[in-house]
C-alpha positions in Angstrom: 10.4 -14.5 -24.7 8.2 -13.7 -21.6 8.5 -17.7 -20.0 12.6 -16.9 -20.3 11.7 -13.6 -18.3 9.5 -15.0 -15.7 12.4 -17.8 -15.2 15.3 -15.2 -15.0 13.1 -13.2 -12.4 12.1 -16.2 -10.5 15.5 -17.3 -9.7 16.8 -13.9 -8.7 13.5 -13.1 -6.5 12.8 -16.7 -4.8 16.1 -17.1 -2.7 15.4 -13.5 -1.8 11.9 -13.7 -0.6 12.7 -17.1 1.4 15.5 -15.9 3.2 13.7 -12.4 4.3 10.2 -14.2 5.0 8.4 -12.9 2.5 5.9 -14.4 0.6 4.0 -11.8 -1.4 6.1 -10.3 -4.0 6.1 -9.0 -7.9 7.5 -11.5 -10.0 6.9 -9.5 -13.0 6.7 -5.7 -13.5 5.9 -4.9 -17.2 9.2 -5.6 -17.6 9.4 -6.4 -21.4 6.9 -3.3 -23.8 5.0 -6.4 -25.6 3.8 -8.0 -22.5 2.4 -5.3 -20.2 1.4 -7.4 -17.3 2.0 -7.2 -13.6 2.6 -10.3 -12.0 2.4 -10.9 -7.9 2.8 -14.1 -6.4 0.8 -14.3 -2.8 2.4 -18.2 -1.3 1.2 -20.9 -3.4 -1.0 -18.4 -5.9 -0.2 -16.0 -8.5 -2.6 -12.9 -9.6 -1.9 -11.3 -13.2 -3.0 -7.8 -13.9 -3.4 -7.4 -17.4 -2.3 -3.8 -18.6 -3.2 -4.2 -21.8 -4.0 -0.4 -23.2 -7.4 -0.5 -24.9 -6.2 0.3 -28.3 -4.2 -2.8 -28.2 -7.0 -5.1 -27.0 -6.9 -7.3 -30.2 -3.2 -8.0 -29.3 -4.0 -9.8 -26.0 -2.0 -12.3 -24.8 -3.9 -13.4 -21.8 -3.6 -16.8 -22.6 0.2 -17.1 -23.2 1.1 -15.4 -20.3 -1.3 -17.4 -18.0 0.3 -20.5 -19.8 3.9 -19.2 -18.5 2.9 -18.2 -15.5 1.4 -22.0 -14.9 4.5 -23.3 -16.3 7.6 -21.6 -14.4 5.9 -21.7 -11.5 4.4 -24.9 -11.6 1.5 -23.7 -10.5 -2.0 -25.4 -11.0 -4.6 -23.1 -13.2 -6.9 -22.9 -10.1 -4.2 -20.8 -8.5 -3.8 -18.2 -11.1 -6.0 -15.4 -10.8 -6.5 -13.3 -13.7 -7.4 -9.3 -13.5 -8.1 -6.4 -15.8 -6.3 -3.8 -14.1 -8.1 -0.5 -16.2 -7.7 3.2 -14.6 -10.0 3.6 -11.7 -11.5 6.7 -10.8 -12.4 7.2 -6.8 -12.5 4.4 -4.8 -13.7 2.1 -7.8 -10.3 0.4 -6.8 -11.8 -1.1 -3.6 -15.2 -1.9 -5.2 -16.1 -5.9 -5.1 -15.3 -7.6 -8.0 -16.9 -11.0 -6.6 -18.4 -12.1 -2.7 -16.1 -14.8 -1.2 -14.8 -13.4 1.6 -11.8 -16.0 1.1 -8.7 -14.8 3.0 -5.6 -16.1 3.9 -2.2 -15.2 5.5 0.9 -14.6 3.6 4.4 -13.8 5.3 5.6 -10.3 5.2 9.4 -10.3 6.9 8.4 -12.7 9.1 4.7 -10.8 10.0 1.4 -12.5 8.8 -0.7 -10.3 6.6 -4.1 -11.6 5.7 -5.1 -11.3 1.7 -7.9 -11.6 -0.2 -6.9 -12.2 -4.3 -10.5 -12.8 -5.5 -13.1 -10.2 -4.2 -11.1 -6.9 -5.0 -8.7 -5.6 -7.7 -6.6 -5.2 -4.8 -5.5 -7.9 -2.2 -5.4 -6.1 1.1 -1.4 -5.7 0.5 0.4 -2.9 -1.5 3.5 -4.7 -3.0 5.5 -1.1 -3.4 4.9 0.3 0.4 7.1 -3.3 1.5 10.3 -1.3 2.7 8.3 1.4 4.6 6.3 -1.1 6.0 9.7 -3.0 6.9 11.0 0.7 8.5 8.3 1.0 10.6 8.7 -2.8 11.9 12.5 -1.8 12.9 12.0 1.7 14.0 8.6 2.1 15.2 9.5 0.7 18.8 7.9 2.9 22.1 6.6 5.2 19.5 3.4 6.7 18.7 1.9 6.2 15.0 -0.9 8.0 13.2 -1.9 5.9 9.8 -4.2 7.9 7.7 -6.1 6.6 4.8 -4.9 3.3 6.6 -6.6 0.6 4.1 -5.9 -3.1 5.9 -4.1 -1.0 8.6 -0.7 -3.1 7.2 1.4 -0.2 8.3 -0.1 0.1 11.9 0.4 -3.5 12.3 4.0 -3.4 11.5 4.4 -0.8 13.9 2.3 -2.4 16.5 4.6 -5.6 16.0 7.4 -3.4 16.9 6.3 -2.4 19.9 4.5 1.2 18.7 1.3 2.2 19.8 -1.3 3.0 16.9 -4.2 4.8 15.6 -5.7 4.1 12.3 -7.9 5.8 10.4 -10.4 4.8 7.3 -13.4 5.2 6.2 -14.2 1.9 5.7 -15.3 -0.3 8.7 -14.5 -3.3 6.3 -11.2 -2.6 6.1 -10.4 -1.6 9.6 -12.2 -5.1 10.8 -9.7 -6.4 8.5 -6.7 -4.5 10.4 -8.3 -5.4 13.6 -8.0 -9.2 12.0 -4.4 -8.8 11.3 -3.4 -7.4 14.8 -5.3 -10.7 16.2 -3.4 -12.9 13.5 -0.1 -12.0 15.2 -1.1 -12.0 18.7 -1.6 -8.4 18.9 -4.5 -7.1 21.1 -6.6 -4.6 18.7 -8.2 -3.4 21.8 -4.7 -1.6 22.7 -4.9 0.6 19.8 -7.7 2.9 18.2 -9.0 1.9 14.8 -10.9 5.1 13.8 -14.2 4.7 11.1 -13.8 8.3 9.9 -13.1 10.1 6.3 -9.2 11.1 6.7 -10.4 14.3 5.6 -13.0 15.2 8.5 -10.7 13.4 10.6 -7.7 16.1 9.4 -9.7 18.9 10.0 -10.8 18.6 13.4 -8.7 15.6 15.6 -5.6 17.6 15.8 -7.5 19.7 18.1 -8.5 16.6 20.8 -6.1 16.9 23.3 -4.5 13.5 23.2 -4.0 13.9 19.5 -2.6 17.4 19.2 1.2 17.4 18.9 1.0 13.9 20.5 2.3 11.6 17.9 5.9 10.7 16.9 5.1 9.5 13.7 2.4 9.8 10.7 1.9 7.9 7.8 0.1 9.4 5.1 -1.2 7.8 2.0 -4.0 8.9 0.4 -5.6 8.1 -2.7 -4.6 10.0 -5.8 -8.3 10.7 -6.5 -11.6 10.3 -5.0 -15.2 10.9 -5.3 -16.6 8.8 -2.8 -19.9 9.1 -1.8 -18.8 9.3 1.7 -16.7 12.9 0.7 -18.4 16.3 0.2 -16.0 17.4 -2.1 -13.8 15.4 -4.9 -10.2 14.5 -3.7 -6.9 15.2 -5.8 -3.8 14.5 -4.4 -1.6 17.0 -6.2 -4.4 19.7 -5.6 -5.1 19.1 -1.9 -1.5 18.1 -0.5 -1.0 21.7 1.1 -3.7 20.8 3.2 -3.5 17.3 3.8 0.2 17.9 4.8 -0.4 21.0 7.0 -2.8 19.7 9.1 -1.0 16.1 9.2 2.4 18.3 10.6 -0.5 19.4 13.4 -0.3 15.7 15.1 3.2 15.5 15.2 5.8 16.1 18.4 8.3 19.2 17.3 10.8 16.1 16.4 7.6 14.2 14.9 8.5 12.9 11.4 5.4 12.7 8.8 6.0 10.2 6.4 4.2 10.9 2.6 3.7 9.0 -0.2 1.7 9.1 -3.4 1.1 7.0 -6.3 0.3 9.8 -8.8 3.1 9.5 -11.2 3.3 12.6 -12.1 3.4 14.5 -8.6 5.0 17.7 -7.9 5.2 18.8 -4.6 3.7 22.1 -3.3 6.4 24.9 -3.4 4.9 26.3 -0.4 5.6 23.2 1.7 9.1 23.0 0.6 9.2 26.7 2.1 7.2 25.6 5.4 9.0 22.5 6.2 12.1 20.5 5.8 11.5 18.0 3.4 13.5 14.9 2.2 12.6 13.1 -1.1 13.3 9.3 0.2 11.3 7.9 -3.3 14.4 5.9 -4.2 14.3 4.1 -1.0 11.3 3.3 -0.5 10.4 1.5 -4.2 11.2 -2.8 -3.5 13.3 -4.3 -5.5 10.6 -6.7 -7.0 9.2 -3.4 -8.7 10.6 -2.6 -11.8 8.3 0.4 -12.2 10.7 3.4 -10.6 7.6 5.6 -10.6 5.4 3.1 -8.8 4.9 6.0 -6.0 6.9 9.0 -4.8 7.8 9.2 -1.1 8.6 12.1 1.7 10.0 12.3 5.0 8.7 16.0 6.2 10.0 17.6 9.6 9.2 21.0 11.3 11.5 23.6 10.5 13.3 25.4 13.6 
């Protein structure tokens, strides 16, 4: 059953990926209820996330799925990485599992992005945001972009590749350096862009008052974690609870005709009515879910503009 589905998905997705110069994509997205797995391809490697619920651990199908992947992709076992993607709290998804410091580049719409498949649960590249990154690649020329909670700065990379000025904000020095490496890999001088090592919540409180930041950006990308209780934060963060603050503060960075691109991976996220009353908001979720993601609730996305 699982092998047939993998073969079917590969036949559909491989030509599309090759045509669009995409080397990182989701081959399988919990398509079959009996096989709750995510299977992602990264060039010659494959990452399998076991999403089996605790109650079903006795029915684990890791070996069956791994064997099917190896056979369908003709992938040797040392290039198949199996991870247990359990529910995470705070910044746990960013905690190290190993310390190989091993990265390699994959193409996304012709742009090279560094990934690490071994050291973290996540790889440095969120597959579900590919359409949004492509949007910035095609629409950010001559613009000024602020990227909040920037992670490895891949949105900034795409915007910079298009010819934008970018500012990336993240509390992790490691991820900002990873972002700079992404820039250099694509022959973009990171010194011509800004990388701000700061808790984005603190940045939102104060930086909008800086003379060269307030009301000066054409685009803001806001993709916060669903929840965080990082030791570097004074209070726990929860995206639905804190959405009003982060959206209102983000809007202070925009030019009058600027746009805030807000995304969240909280599956049951509900937009605050107060925000809908204060701003022009367009739900863009349907057009930002990539075709290789079967899960249509993997994220919610919005374009937010000022009212006049």
